[in-house]
N, C-alpha and C positions, 0 to 999 in steps of 0.2 A: 477386505484388509483393514477397514476402519473399525475401531472399537469406540462406541459412544460412551462418554462419561454419564453416569447417573448424576442426579443433582448433587448428592453428597460428595461424589468423587470430583465433580467440577468445582464445587466450593473449596475443596482442599487443594486441587491442582492449579486453579486459576484465581488466586486471591484478589486480584484487581477486578477482573470482570464480574465475578460472582460475589466477592466480598464487599463490593461497593453498593450492593442492593440488599434490602431486607429479605429475610426468609419469605418465600412465596412469590417474590417478583422474579420474572424471567429476564436475565440480561441479554439483550440483543444489540449491544452498543459497541464496545471496544472490539478491535479486530484480533480476536483469539478464537481458536476452534474448540468446540465442545467435544473433541475426540482425543483419545490418547495420542501422544506424540509418535511420530513415525518410528517403527521398531528399529530401523537401521541407526537412528540417532540415539535412541534409548540404550541399545546394546553397546554402541561405541562409547558413549559417555560413562556407562556403568563400568565397562572394562577399563577406561582411563582412570576412573576413581579408584578402582581396585589396584591399579599400578601406582597410585599415589600422585596422579597428575593434579596437583593443587598449587603449583608454584606460579611465578610470573610468566607471562607470555614470552616467547623467544623473540629475537630481533628479526628473524625471517618471517615468512607468511605461513609457516607450518603446513605447507602443502595446499592451502586454500585456493591459490590461483590456478594450479594445475587441475585440481578437482573441478573448479568452475569451468575451465576451458573444455574439459571433457563433456560436461553437462551442456554447454552452449553448442558444441558440435553435434551431440546427439539430438537435442531438442529443437534447435533452430538452424542447423547447418551453418553455423557461424564459427569461423576460425579466429579465436582470440588468443594472443600469446599468453602463456601461463604467467609470465613476469609482469603482465599489464595490471595485475591486481595488487593493491596496497591495503593491508588490513587497517581497519578503524573500529572503534567500539560499536557503533550502530549507524544506521542510515542517516539520521538527523545530524549527529555530530560530524559524519562524513560530509554532508552537504555544507555544514558551516566551514569546515576546513577548506573545502574547494572554493567557496565564496571568498574566504579570507586570503587564500594563497594563490589561486590560479585564475580568477576571473578579473577582467579589466574593471577599472573604476567606473562608477555610474549606477543608476537605478537598476533594479531587478524586476523583470516581468513575472508576475505570479498570476496564472489563470485562476479564475474563480468559477465554480466552487473548488476548494483545494483542501488537501490534508492540513489541518490547522497548524501543525508545527512549521509548515512552510513560511507562514507569516512571521512566526516567532524567530526562526533562524535568520531570516533576512534582517530583522531588527537587531539581533544579537551580533550579526556581522557588520553592523554599522551602516547598512545600506537602506535606501528608500525603496519601498515596494510600489510597483505600478501594476494595478489590477486590470486584467482583461477578462471580461465577464462572458460566460456562456448563458444564452437565453434558456431559462428552464422549460420553455415551450418548444424549443428546437428539437425535433425528433432525432436529428443526427448528433447533436451535442459535440460537434467538431470544434477544434481550436480555431478561434477567429483570427486567421492569419492577417487580414487587413488591419485589425486592431494591433496585432503584434508589430506589424511594419510601422504603424504610426508611433508606437512606443519606442521602437528602435530609432526612428527618425528624430524623435524628441530627445534622445540621449541615453535611453536604457541600453545596457551592454551585456546583460545576462538574462536568460530565461530559465526558470525552474519548470521542468517538464515532468509530469507524473504519468508514467507509461508502463503498463496500462493505468487508466485513470482511477483514482480514488478521490471522491466517492461515486463517480458516474459509472464505473464498471465498463468503460469503453476501451477498445483497442485502437490505437492510432494506425491509420493505413500508411503503407510505405510512401505513397505519393505525398501525403501530408508531411511526413518527416523530411522528405527530400525538399519540399517547398520551404519548410522551416529552416533547414540547413542553408538553403540559398539565401534566404533573408538574413540569417545570422552572418554569413560570409560577406554579404554586401555591406553590412553595417559594422563589421568588425566586432560582432557580438559573439557570445559563447552560450551554448545550450548545455545545461546540467540536468541529466535525466535520472530521476528516482525510478528504478526498475525492480523494486522489491516484490511487486506482484506479478512480474513477468512469467514465472513458472505456473501461475494460476490462470492462464489463458484457457478458456473452455474449449472442449473438443469440437463443437459444432459452430464455432465462430471464426472470425478473421484470424489469420496467422499473426503472431507477434513478430515484429521486426526490431531487433536491438538498435537503439539510436546510433551507436558507434558503427554499426554496419553500413550506415549511409553517411555518417559524418565523423571522420577520424579526429576532427578537432574537438569534438564533444567530450564530455566526461559523464560517466555513469556511476551510480552508487547502488549497490544491491546487497542482499543478504538472504540466507535461507530461513530466517526466523519466522516470516509470515507463512511461507508455503509449507513448511515442515513443522510448524507449531512449536517453536522453541524460542520465544522472545526472551525468556529468562537466561539464555546462554549467549551473552553478547559477543558478537563478531560479525562485522560487515566488511565490505571491500569497496574501495574506490577503484574504478577501472579506467585507466588512462592509457591510450595507445602511444602517446608521444613520450619517449624516454626522458625528455627534459621536464615534462610535467611530473613524471614519477620521481625524478631526482629532487624536485622542489618539495614534494610531499615527504619523501624519505629523509630530507634534511631538516624538517621541522623539529623543534624541541620535543623531547619525549613527553614533557608535561602537557603539551598541546595535543598529542596524538595517542597517549596511552589509555588503557582501559578495556581493550579487548581481552577476552578471556581465553586461556589455552583450552578450556573445556568447550568454549564456543567455537574455537577452531576445529576441535575434534568433531563437534556436531556438524559443522559446515562441511568438512571433508566427507563425512559419512553420508550426509544428505545429498550433496552434489554427485557423489559416486554411486551410491546404492539406493537412492530413494525414488527412482523412476516409477516403479510399480505402485508404490504407495501413493505417489503424487497422481498417477493416473486414476486411482480409486477416488482421491479427493476431487479431482475434476469431474468425474462421473457423478459423484454424490451432489456436488454443488449444482451441476446442470440439472439433475433431477429435482433438487430443492427449488431451483429457479422456476422450473415448470410447475411444480407444486404450488409455489407462491402465486403464480398467475391464476391457478384454479381457486385457491383460497381467497384471493382478493376479489375475484368475481362473485364468490358466494357471500363474503362477509363485509367487504369494503368496495362495493362496485363503482364508487366514484373516485377511488384512488387510481393514480396513474404511475406507471413505472416503465423504464426502458428495458428492453431485452438485454440481460446481462451477458457480456462477452468475456469478461475476465474479473478476477477477484472473487470473493464470496460476500460482497457487500452490495446490497440492492438499494437504489436511491428512489425513495417514494415521494410522490407529490400528493400531499394530503390537504391541499388548500380548500378542496370542496367540503372538508369537514371542519374548517375553521369557524369560530363564532362570527356572526354577522358584525361588520364594522370593527372587527378586532376585539370585541368585548369578551371577557371571560378567558379561561386558560386556553393556550394554544393546543393543537392536537398532540404534540409530544408530551406536554405536561399532563394532559388527560390520559394518554397512554400509560404513563408511569403510575398515575392514580389507579389505573385499571390493572396494574400488575405486570407491565412490560416496560423495560427501559430501552429506548431507542437513542441513536445518535442525533441530537438536534441539528436540523439543517443549517441554522444560523452559526453553528460552530464552523461550518465549512464554507459558508457564504454569508458573511455578516449583512444583516438587513434583508435577507431573503426568508420570508416567513413560510410556514406551512409545509416544509419539507423535512425528511428524516432519512437517516441511514439505518438499514436493517441488516444484521449479520445472519447469513444463511448457513454458516458452518456449524450445524447442529443436527439433531435427529429429525426425521420427518414428523414424528409425534410432537416433539417440542415446538417445531415450526408451526404445526397445525394449531397448537394451543396458543402460540403467540398471536396468530392472526385472528383466532376466535376471540381472544381477549380484546384485541384492537377493535374488532367489530362491535363489541359490547360497549367499550369505553368511548368510542367515537360516534355511536348512534345518536341521532338527534333526540333531544330531551322531549 
């Protein structure tokens, strides 16, 4: 069901990912798919445009909450009320709204590595970030709950949870989420979960557990844009089970919450309702590319390390073995770009952590093969 973009098509369709690199460089950095958008989304948006749907978004949620509730029931066996969703322009603005309006005063725990806008949104909300680090050599890469408890005990009152994790591609186990819930409850803290990658949990890995399924006091923010390849159609949703929380969000001034698109809502409803088969094909392709990546790394970059991807289409690479001695000379990511591949620099996700990179697997097997071949050449010892 997936249709790969040619290079020319990708450059036209994905102006950020492909337009930010010169001709001849393969972009494997930003989280966009090198595939045509899900047909259910394309068909629904095309029909909406033909009906003239180019006005402002309505005051209600345009059916997004009900569509999401159906998806959550089918995919995760989770019953979430349709009215629990409040539309927002995108996930990051949604996180900021939640921090500003629903979270108790105090610092915010941000696990590292993290999606870079997590750090920005904490600052924009006027909060102090407290970083809890994951050891890059830890094969489990689980959240350090002992460090979280210390942060809560010292006064932090919110934790931003990326579930599944970007960039580590890990699915949090239910027992971990329950332990995090108990810590938050004990300290009067709140967990805010970014679950935008939840639909991209791979078929042969651990099952995804929605955070609100274990902690009704939590808040989740999600969107169809990553899983169905429509980031240019802005519409996300804050999911809040507490009616009082929803009332607070719905009472915020329009200038603070506006910006979601009616076409984004059309895309979201179509994806949540009719995108299951396409999504299954995406998961299968990503799992196959993950396995292909392992084979390619063994052939071209045998000293590179990576964890087995459980979710997302973003592989986290440890390239420290290819760094210049004593830190002299360009780092592996800079050498990769000079060799015709743009990766996501690891220091964007974990400041001060050298020698790591994020690699986008949402592409064709041929293009992925060429990416790793080029990396092998670029990082080969002089």
